[in-house]
N, CA and C atoms as an extended XYZ file, in Angstrom:
312
Properties=species:S:1:pos:R:3:atomname:S:1:resname:S:1:resid:I:1 pbc="F F F"
N        -9.031       61.548       20.588 N   ALA     1
C       -10.329       61.013       20.237 CA  ALA     1
C       -10.929       61.795       19.059 C   ALA     1
N       -10.649       63.086       19.012 N   PHE     2
C       -11.188       63.920       17.938 CA  PHE     2
C       -10.717       63.432       16.574 C   PHE     2
N        -9.451       63.014       16.493 N   THR     3
C        -8.906       62.544       15.224 CA  THR     3
C        -9.646       61.303       14.740 C   THR     3
N        -9.961       60.386       15.661 N   TYR     4
C       -10.690       59.175       15.272 CA  TYR     4
C       -12.067       59.521       14.715 C   TYR     4
N       -12.727       60.492       15.335 N   LEU     5
C       -14.038       60.918       14.832 CA  LEU     5
C       -13.905       61.521       13.438 C   LEU     5
N       -12.845       62.292       13.220 N   TRP     6
C       -12.624       62.919       11.919 CA  TRP     6
C       -12.373       61.857       10.854 C   TRP     6
N       -11.544       60.862       11.189 N   VAL     7
C       -11.273       59.773       10.248 CA  VAL     7
C       -12.571       59.026        9.931 C   VAL     7
N       -13.345       58.729       10.959 N   ALA     8
C       -14.617       58.022       10.756 CA  ALA     8
C       -15.566       58.845        9.886 C   ALA     8
N       -15.657       60.146       10.152 N   ALA     9
C       -16.544       61.017        9.363 CA  ALA     9
C       -16.092       61.067        7.903 C   ALA     9
N       -14.771       61.141        7.681 N   ASN    10
C       -14.251       61.142        6.306 CA  ASN    10
C       -14.656       59.881        5.570 C   ASN    10
N       -14.521       58.739        6.220 N   GLN    11
C       -14.872       57.470        5.589 CA  GLN    11
C       -16.377       57.381        5.340 C   GLN    11
N       -17.161       57.732        6.334 N   TRP    12
C       -18.613       57.614        6.245 CA  TRP    12
C       -19.195       58.541        5.183 C   TRP    12
N       -18.635       59.750        5.090 N   LEU    13
C       -19.135       60.739        4.126 CA  LEU    13
C       -18.478       60.603        2.748 C   LEU    13
N       -17.490       59.738        2.631 N   GLY    14
C       -16.821       59.541        1.350 CA  GLY    14
C       -15.887       60.675        0.963 C   GLY    14
N       -15.389       61.426        1.941 N   ASN    15
C       -14.451       62.514        1.648 CA  ASN    15
C       -13.080       61.965        1.293 C   ASN    15
N       -12.266       62.793        0.664 N   ASP    16
C       -10.955       62.344        0.213 CA  ASP    16
C        -9.876       62.419        1.294 C   ASP    16
N       -10.121       63.047        2.404 N   GLY    17
C        -9.162       63.096        3.500 CA  GLY    17
C        -8.181       64.242        3.461 C   GLY    17
N        -8.313       65.151        2.496 N   ARG    18
C        -7.355       66.275        2.436 CA  ARG    18
C        -7.416       67.143        3.677 C   ARG    18
N        -8.616       67.382        4.181 N   GLY    19
C        -8.741       68.190        5.403 CA  GLY    19
C        -8.047       67.537        6.574 C   GLY    19
N        -8.213       66.230        6.696 N   LEU    20
C        -7.529       65.492        7.753 CA  LEU    20
C        -6.021       65.555        7.550 C   LEU    20
N        -5.583       65.505        6.315 N   GLY    21
C        -4.153       65.609        6.025 CA  GLY    21
C        -3.574       66.930        6.490 C   GLY    21
N        -4.296       68.013        6.248 N   TRP    22
C        -3.813       69.325        6.706 CA  TRP    22
C        -3.840       69.426        8.222 C   TRP    22
N        -4.822       68.797        8.859 N   PHE    23
C        -4.841       68.718       10.315 CA  PHE    23
C        -3.580       67.996       10.802 C   PHE    23
N        -3.182       66.929       10.105 N   CYS    24
C        -1.992       66.167       10.472 CA  CYS    24
C        -0.728       67.026       10.400 C   CYS    24
N        -0.687       67.971        9.469 N   LEU    25
C         0.460       68.874        9.398 CA  LEU    25
C         0.596       69.667       10.696 C   LEU    25
N        -0.505       70.195       11.199 N   PHE    26
C        -0.447       70.978       12.433 CA  PHE    26
C        -0.119       70.103       13.643 C   PHE    26
N        -0.590       68.867       13.634 N   VAL    27
C        -0.226       67.939       14.707 CA  VAL    27
C         1.271       67.660       14.658 C   VAL    27
N         1.820       67.469       13.461 N   SER    28
C         3.252       67.183       13.349 CA  SER    28
C         4.087       68.394       13.779 C   SER    28
N         3.630       69.586       13.485 N   LEU    29
C         4.350       70.792       13.936 CA  LEU    29
C         4.337       70.892       15.456 C   LEU    29
N         3.207       70.565       16.059 N   THR    30
C         3.109       70.579       17.514 CA  THR    30
C         4.018       69.511       18.117 C   THR    30
N         3.993       68.307       17.550 N   ALA    31
C         4.845       67.228       18.044 CA  ALA    31
C         6.323       67.582       17.878 C   ALA    31
N         6.667       68.263       16.794 N   ALA    32
C         8.064       68.677       16.583 CA  ALA    32
C         8.505       69.654       17.662 C   ALA    32
N         7.612       70.545       18.049 N   THR    33
C         7.926       71.500       19.110 CA  THR    33
C         8.203       70.768       20.423 C   THR    33
N         7.361       69.799       20.738 N   VAL    34
C         7.555       69.012       21.957 CA  VAL    34
C         8.826       68.172       21.854 C   VAL    34
N         9.126       67.642       20.672 N   ALA    35
C        10.347       66.856       20.478 CA  ALA    35
C        11.586       67.711       20.728 C   ALA    35
N        11.570       68.929       20.241 N   ILE    36
C        12.707       69.837       20.467 CA  ILE    36
C        12.867       70.124       21.951 C   ILE    36
N        11.764       70.353       22.642 N   GLN    37
C        11.821       70.568       24.093 CA  GLN    37
C        12.353       69.324       24.800 C   GLN    37
N        11.889       68.150       24.373 N   ALA    38
C        12.335       66.898       24.985 CA  ALA    38
C        13.825       66.682       24.751 C   ALA    38
N        14.319       67.040       23.571 N   LEU    39
C        15.751       66.912       23.298 CA  LEU    39
C        16.571       67.826       24.196 C   LEU    39
N        16.012       68.994       24.512 N   GLY    40
C        16.702       69.925       25.397 CA  GLY    40
C        16.690       69.483       26.844 C   GLY    40
N        15.748       68.612       27.210 N   ASP    41
C        15.597       68.163       28.593 CA  ASP    41
C        16.062       66.727       28.809 C   ASP    41
N        16.838       66.187       27.879 N   VAL    42
C        17.275       64.791       27.998 CA  VAL    42
C        18.116       64.655       29.260 C   VAL    42
N        17.692       63.733       30.096 N   GLY    43
C        18.414       63.471       31.340 CA  GLY    43
C        18.294       62.005       31.685 C   GLY    43
N        19.068       61.198       31.044 N   GLY    44
C        19.002       59.771       31.308 CA  GLY    44
C        18.308       59.014       30.193 C   GLY    44
N        18.165       57.709       30.424 N   ALA    45
C        17.611       56.826       29.395 CA  ALA    45
C        16.173       57.183       29.050 C   ALA    45
N        15.357       57.495       30.064 N   PHE    46
C        13.964       57.822       29.759 CA  PHE    46
C        13.878       59.095       28.929 C   PHE    46
N        14.702       60.070       29.201 N   GLY    47
C        14.694       61.315       28.435 CA  GLY    47
C        15.030       61.088       26.971 C   GLY    47
N        15.998       60.232       26.714 N   VAL    48
C        16.362       59.896       25.327 CA  VAL    48
C        15.198       59.174       24.662 C   VAL    48
N        14.633       58.179       25.363 N   TRP    49
C        13.499       57.423       24.817 CA  TRP    49
C        12.317       58.347       24.531 C   TRP    49
N        12.031       59.257       25.440 N   ASN    50
C        10.923       60.200       25.258 CA  ASN    50
C        11.151       61.092       24.043 C   ASN    50
N        12.340       61.618       23.893 N   ALA    51
C        12.648       62.482       22.751 CA  ALA    51
C        12.539       61.703       21.436 C   ALA    51
N        13.043       60.471       21.422 N   LEU    52
C        12.947       59.650       20.210 CA  LEU    52
C        11.488       59.325       19.869 C   LEU    52
N        10.674       59.093       20.882 N   ASN    53
C         9.248       58.863       20.643 CA  ASN    53
C         8.606       60.067       19.973 C   ASN    53
N         8.867       61.241       20.509 N   TRP    54
C         8.277       62.452       19.918 CA  TRP    54
C         8.766       62.663       18.494 C   TRP    54
N        10.033       62.374       18.239 N   LEU    55
C        10.551       62.502       16.872 CA  LEU    55
C         9.884       61.503       15.932 C   LEU    55
N         9.696       60.270       16.399 N   ALA    56
C         9.041       59.250       15.574 CA  ALA    56
C         7.617       59.664       15.238 C   ALA    56
N         6.875       60.143       16.216 N   TRP    57
C         5.491       60.542       15.980 CA  TRP    57
C         5.411       61.818       15.145 C   TRP    57
N         6.397       62.692       15.278 N   THR    58
C         6.449       63.872       14.405 CA  THR    58
C         6.555       63.433       12.954 C   THR    58
N         7.468       62.510       12.692 N   LEU    59
C         7.649       61.999       11.333 CA  LEU    59
C         6.383       61.288       10.850 C   LEU    59
N         5.772       60.490       11.704 N   LEU    60
C         4.570       59.758       11.313 CA  LEU    60
C         3.437       60.710       10.940 C   LEU    60
N         3.162       61.694       11.776 N   TRP    61
C         2.089       62.652       11.471 CA  TRP    61
C         2.400       63.427       10.196 C   TRP    61
N         3.697       63.749        9.980 N   PHE    62
C         4.052       64.462        8.756 CA  PHE    62
C         3.814       63.590        7.525 C   PHE    62
N         4.085       62.289        7.628 N   THR    63
C         3.817       61.411        6.485 CA  THR    63
C         2.311       61.290        6.222 C   THR    63
N         1.494       61.349        7.288 N   PHE    64
C         0.040       61.383        7.084 CA  PHE    64
C        -0.360       62.636        6.308 C   PHE    64
N         0.299       63.758        6.608 N   PHE    65
C         0.045       64.989        5.853 CA  PHE    65
C         0.404       64.801        4.381 C   PHE    65
N         1.577       64.235        4.119 N   LEU    66
C         1.991       64.014        2.727 CA  LEU    66
C         1.014       63.096        2.004 C   LEU    66
N         0.600       62.026        2.677 N   LEU    67
C        -0.304       61.047        2.078 CA  LEU    67
C        -1.691       61.622        1.824 C   LEU    67
N        -2.270       62.227        2.836 N   LEU    68
C        -3.658       62.695        2.739 CA  LEU    68
C        -3.761       64.129        2.225 C   LEU    68
N        -2.968       65.020        2.779 N   GLY    69
C        -3.080       66.432        2.422 CA  GLY    69
C        -2.561       66.755        1.041 C   GLY    69
N        -1.465       66.098        0.655 N   LEU    70
C        -0.841       66.384       -0.647 CA  LEU    70
C        -1.026       65.246       -1.645 C   LEU    70
N        -1.756       64.219       -1.266 N   SER    71
C        -2.078       63.074       -2.142 CA  SER    71
C        -0.839       62.392       -2.721 C   SER    71
N         0.228       62.302       -1.928 N   ARG    72
C         1.419       61.574       -2.375 CA  ARG    72
C         1.123       60.083       -2.355 C   ARG    72
N         1.706       59.358       -3.252 N   LYS    73
C         1.495       57.914       -3.363 CA  LYS    73
C         2.517       57.177       -2.494 C   LYS    73
N         2.359       57.259       -1.197 N   ILE    74
C         3.309       56.650       -0.253 CA  ILE    74
C         2.582       55.762        0.759 C   ILE    74
N         1.525       55.096        0.316 N   GLN    75
C         0.709       54.290        1.218 CA  GLN    75
C         1.519       53.203        1.918 C   GLN    75
N         2.324       52.480        1.171 N   ARG    76
C         3.091       51.378        1.765 CA  ARG    76
C         4.106       51.888        2.782 C   ARG    76
N         4.795       52.979        2.459 N   GLN    77
C         5.783       53.530        3.369 CA  GLN    77
C         5.126       54.022        4.660 C   GLN    77
N         3.975       54.685        4.512 N   VAL    78
C         3.265       55.186        5.692 CA  VAL    78
C         2.746       54.017        6.535 C   VAL    78
N         2.262       52.983        5.872 N   ALA    79
C         1.786       51.805        6.605 CA  ALA    79
C         2.931       51.168        7.393 C   ALA    79
N         4.095       51.029        6.771 N   LEU    80
C         5.250       50.445        7.446 CA  LEU    80
C         5.691       51.321        8.621 C   LEU    80
N         5.774       52.625        8.403 N   LEU    81
C         6.171       53.536        9.477 CA  LEU    81
C         5.155       53.507       10.618 C   LEU    81
N         3.877       53.389       10.280 N   THR    82
C         2.840       53.293       11.315 CA  THR    82
C         3.060       52.050       12.166 C   THR    82
N         3.344       50.923       11.528 N   LEU    83
C         3.603       49.689       12.274 CA  LEU    83
C         4.845       49.816       13.155 C   LEU    83
N         5.911       50.384       12.614 N   VAL    84
C         7.147       50.552       13.384 CA  VAL    84
C         6.896       51.441       14.604 C   VAL    84
N         6.196       52.553       14.408 N   CYS    85
C         5.903       53.457       15.518 CA  CYS    85
C         4.994       52.790       16.552 C   CYS    85
N         3.976       52.086       16.084 N   ALA    86
C         3.051       51.429       17.013 CA  ALA    86
C         3.770       50.373       17.844 C   ALA    86
N         4.604       49.578       17.200 N   ILE    87
C         5.316       48.519       17.912 CA  ILE    87
C         6.403       49.109       18.818 C   ILE    87
N         7.182       50.042       18.278 N   GLY    88
C         8.324       50.576       19.019 CA  GLY    88
C         7.991       51.577       20.110 C   GLY    88
N         6.901       52.306       19.965 N   THR    89
C         6.592       53.329       20.966 CA  THR    89
C         5.398       52.981       21.842 C   THR    89
N         4.669       51.945       21.479 N   GLY    90
C         3.491       51.588       22.257 CA  GLY    90
C         3.476       50.150       22.737 C   GLY    90
N         3.543       49.214       21.796 N   TRP    91
C         3.352       47.811       22.136 CA  TRP    91
C         4.505       47.261       22.990 C   TRP    91
N         5.749       47.413       22.526 N   ILE    92
C         6.892       46.884       23.283 CA  ILE    92
C         7.022       47.551       24.653 C   ILE    92
N         6.988       48.891       24.736 N   PRO    93
C         7.049       49.483       26.076 CA  PRO    93
C         5.886       49.036       26.965 C   PRO    93
N         4.695       48.889       26.374 N   GLY    94
C         3.548       48.425       27.152 CA  GLY    94
C         3.759       47.028       27.710 C   GLY    94
N         4.285       46.138       26.882 N   LEU    95
C         4.581       44.786       27.356 CA  LEU    95
C         5.635       44.797       28.457 C   LEU    95
N         6.646       45.647       28.302 N   LEU    96
C         7.689       45.736       29.321 CA  LEU    96
C         7.149       46.279       30.640 C   LEU    96
N         6.217       47.214       30.558 N   ILE    97
C         5.597       47.741       31.782 CA  ILE    97
C         4.713       46.684       32.430 C   ILE    97
N         3.900       45.995       31.601 N   LEU    98
C         3.031       44.941       32.142 CA  LEU    98
C         3.844       43.801       32.762 C   LEU    98
N         4.987       43.502       32.163 N   GLY    99
C         5.859       42.473       32.684 CA  GLY    99
C         6.746       42.949       33.833 C   GLY    99
N         6.556       44.158       34.239 N   GLN   100
C         7.295       44.813       35.328 CA  GLN   100
C         8.794       44.856       35.101 C   GLN   100
N         9.166       44.864       33.801 N   VAL   101
C        10.569       45.069       33.448 CA  VAL   101
C        10.891       46.559       33.527 C   VAL   101
N         9.941       47.383       33.096 N   LEU   102
C        10.053       48.845       33.204 CA  LEU   102
C         9.087       49.327       34.273 C   LEU   102
N         9.530       50.312       35.017 N   LYS   103
C         8.671       50.942       36.027 CA  LYS   103
C         8.413       52.382       35.580 C   LYS   103
N         7.145       52.691       35.199 N   PRO   104
C         6.863       54.059       34.735 CA  PRO   104
C         6.963       55.085       35.850 C   PRO   104
């Protein structure tokens, strides 16, 4: 929730987002740490899926750092990766759970 407030404050105040970009770097480092732990604990299909999710989100947060923190011109690539991550790690699994195909 804190990140959403930061994004909203950046937009409302007209800031360039560099501070948020640097915050994204630390989030990606944290996610990478969890991804490494998840890779070490892979035990079955859910373990593989969990590790891949953490890796995807690590990459996504790092691209936010590149886009906002370092002002790289990668808006389209980040937008596409955001859609892929949202669909692949949230929307599809959510639909499968709601449809009782997956049991969490």
